[in-house]
matplotlib code that plots the C-alpha trace (Angstrom):
import matplotlib.pyplot as plt

x = [-60.1, -57.0, -56.9, -57.5, -54.6, -52.3, -53.4, -52.5, -49.3, -48.2, -48.9, -47.2, -44.3, -43.7, -41.2, -41.3, -43.3, -46.6, -47.9, -50.8, -48.6, -46.4, -49.4, -51.7, -48.2, -47.6, -51.0, -51.2, -47.9, -48.6, -52.1, -52.9, -49.9, -49.3, -45.4, -45.5, -48.6, -50.1, -53.1, -52.2, -55.4, -55.9, -55.7, -58.7, -60.7, -60.6, -61.1, -64.2, -65.8, -65.3, -66.8, -69.3, -67.9, -67.9, -68.3, -68.4, -66.8, -63.4, -60.6, -58.9, -57.4, -54.7, -54.4, -57.0, -59.8, -61.8, -65.0, -62.6, -61.7, -65.4, -66.7, -64.2, -64.8, -68.5, -67.7, -65.7, -68.5, -70.9, -68.5, -68.2, -72.1, -72.6, -74.4, -74.1, -74.7, -74.3, -76.4, -74.0, -75.0, -77.0, -78.9, -76.5, -76.2, -72.7, -72.1, -70.3, -67.6, -64.4, -61.6, -58.9, -55.5, -53.8, -56.2, -54.6, -58.0, -57.1, -53.3, -52.4, -48.8, -46.0, -44.0, -40.4, -40.8, -43.2, -40.2, -37.4, -39.8, -40.2, -36.5, -35.7, -38.2, -36.1, -32.8, -34.4, -35.7, -32.2, -30.6, -33.2, -32.3, -28.5, -29.5, -31.3, -28.8, -26.1, -28.4, -28.4, -24.7, -23.1, -22.8, -25.8, -23.4, -21.3, -23.7, -23.8, -25.9, -22.6, -21.8, -25.4, -26.7, -24.8, -26.2, -24.8, -27.9, -29.8, -27.2, -26.6, -30.5, -30.5, -27.6, -29.2, -32.3, -30.3, -27.8, -29.5, -33.1, -35.5, -36.6, -33.5, -32.1, -29.4, -31.0, -31.1, -28.8, -28.4, -30.6, -32.7, -35.7, -34.4, -33.9, -37.2, -38.8, -37.3, -37.9, -41.9, -41.6, -44.2, -43.2, -45.8, -42.8, -40.9, -41.6, -45.2, -46.0, -45.9, -43.2, -41.8, -43.1, -46.8, -47.7, -50.6, -51.5, -53.9, -51.2, -48.7, -51.1, -51.1]
y = [-101.1, -100.8, -104.6, -105.3, -103.1, -104.5, -108.0, -107.4, -105.8, -108.9, -111.2, -108.8, -107.8, -111.1, -110.5, -106.6, -105.0, -103.8, -100.1, -98.5, -96.0, -98.1, -100.6, -97.8, -96.2, -99.9, -99.9, -96.7, -97.3, -100.7, -99.6, -95.8, -94.0, -93.1, -93.0, -96.8, -98.4, -98.2, -100.0, -98.4, -97.8, -101.6, -102.4, -99.7, -100.6, -104.3, -103.7, -101.4, -103.8, -106.7, -104.8, -102.7, -99.6, -96.3, -98.1, -96.0, -93.0, -91.6, -93.2, -91.0, -92.5, -95.5, -96.6, -98.4, -96.2, -97.1, -98.0, -100.4, -102.3, -102.3, -103.6, -106.5, -107.5, -107.7, -109.7, -111.9, -112.7, -113.2, -115.7, -117.7, -117.6, -119.2, -116.2, -115.5, -112.0, -108.7, -105.3, -102.3, -98.8, -97.4, -101.0, -102.6, -106.3, -107.8, -111.7, -113.4, -115.8, -117.1, -116.4, -118.7, -116.9, -118.7, -117.3, -114.7, -112.8, -112.2, -111.1, -108.0, -107.2, -105.4, -103.8, -103.3, -99.5, -100.3, -103.0, -100.5, -97.9, -100.4, -100.5, -97.3, -96.7, -99.0, -97.3, -93.9, -95.2, -96.6, -92.9, -91.6, -93.5, -92.4, -88.8, -88.7, -90.5, -88.3, -85.1, -86.3, -87.0, -84.0, -80.5, -78.3, -75.4, -77.8, -79.9, -79.6, -81.2, -83.2, -84.5, -85.8, -87.2, -90.4, -92.3, -95.4, -97.0, -96.0, -97.4, -100.5, -101.1, -100.6, -102.7, -105.4, -105.4, -105.7, -108.3, -110.8, -110.3, -113.3, -111.3, -109.7, -112.2, -112.0, -111.3, -114.1, -112.8, -115.9, -113.6, -110.8, -112.9, -114.8, -111.1, -110.1, -112.9, -112.7, -109.0, -109.9, -113.0, -112.6, -114.5, -115.5, -116.3, -113.5, -111.4, -111.3, -114.0, -117.7, -120.1, -123.7, -125.2, -123.9, -123.9, -126.1, -128.1, -125.7, -122.9, -125.4, -126.3, -122.9]
z = [68.1, 69.9, 70.8, 67.2, 65.9, 68.5, 67.5, 63.8, 65.0, 66.8, 63.6, 61.3, 63.6, 65.7, 68.4, 68.6, 71.8, 70.4, 70.8, 69.6, 67.9, 66.3, 65.1, 63.4, 61.6, 60.1, 58.8, 57.5, 55.7, 54.5, 52.9, 52.9, 52.1, 48.4, 49.0, 50.0, 48.6, 44.9, 43.8, 40.3, 37.9, 37.3, 41.0, 41.8, 38.9, 39.7, 43.7, 42.5, 40.3, 42.8, 45.9, 43.7, 44.5, 42.5, 39.5, 36.4, 38.3, 37.2, 39.2, 41.6, 44.6, 44.0, 47.8, 49.9, 51.7, 55.0, 52.6, 50.7, 54.2, 55.3, 52.0, 52.0, 55.3, 54.8, 51.2, 53.2, 55.8, 53.4, 51.5, 54.7, 55.4, 52.0, 50.4, 46.9, 46.4, 48.7, 48.0, 48.2, 48.2, 45.5, 45.3, 43.2, 43.6, 43.6, 43.1, 46.0, 44.9, 45.3, 43.0, 41.2, 41.9, 39.4, 36.7, 34.1, 34.5, 38.2, 37.4, 35.5, 33.7, 35.4, 32.9, 33.1, 34.3, 37.2, 38.3, 38.1, 39.7, 42.9, 43.0, 42.7, 45.6, 47.7, 47.0, 48.1, 51.1, 52.1, 51.1, 53.3, 56.2, 55.6, 55.2, 58.6, 60.2, 59.1, 60.0, 63.8, 64.1, 62.1, 63.2, 62.0, 60.8, 58.6, 56.9, 53.4, 50.6, 49.3, 53.0, 53.7, 50.4, 49.0, 45.7, 46.2, 47.7, 44.8, 42.4, 44.1, 44.2, 40.6, 39.7, 42.0, 39.7, 36.6, 37.9, 40.1, 40.0, 38.4, 35.4, 34.1, 31.5, 29.0, 25.6, 23.1, 20.2, 17.9, 15.3, 15.1, 15.4, 18.5, 20.0, 19.2, 20.4, 23.8, 24.3, 23.8, 25.9, 29.1, 32.4, 35.2, 37.4, 39.3, 42.3, 43.1, 40.8, 40.9, 41.9, 40.1, 43.6, 43.7, 40.1, 39.4, 36.5, 34.9, 34.9, 33.3, 30.5, 28.6]

ax = plt.figure().add_subplot(projection="3d")
ax.plot(x, y, z, "-o")
ax.set_aspect("equal")
plt.show()
């Protein structure tokens, strides 16, 4: 187990000296902590449906679990061996098949609120880092909230999203109908989506 952790760490962080503690912390932060990783209700539903886990039960967790990882590995092994079905706990048979990553059935809509939430999370993590640095360098008796907290990283992250990110565009204002059409437009491009270089013929033929 330790060797597998170190091997994963070497692949994710090449060039950094691997240790068991840093590798475990990296994996936990990537997939198992709600602060940094969120499947959302749609993602949790899709994972449960794909792997045959807790189908029909209320959705309570939005992060990956050990059960998810084990079921995913079993699914991939059976897929590699050419099997077509997999029996999960409870006696339910789940089809084992490859997915088309570009199929819209395997994608979900990311709303503006979610995109801004991600940017605020980035800004808050930067601000947290600044606060921690100031707490270690300043005199404990002279510390006040005003000297510790600087909101500029959060403001900069939000301005960066609205000013330079790909989904942020000037609204069409030729007439009221063009503005309404622009607001309703969806895009498969942008962060986490397709790139113009990678988009295949099937995607372009919508």
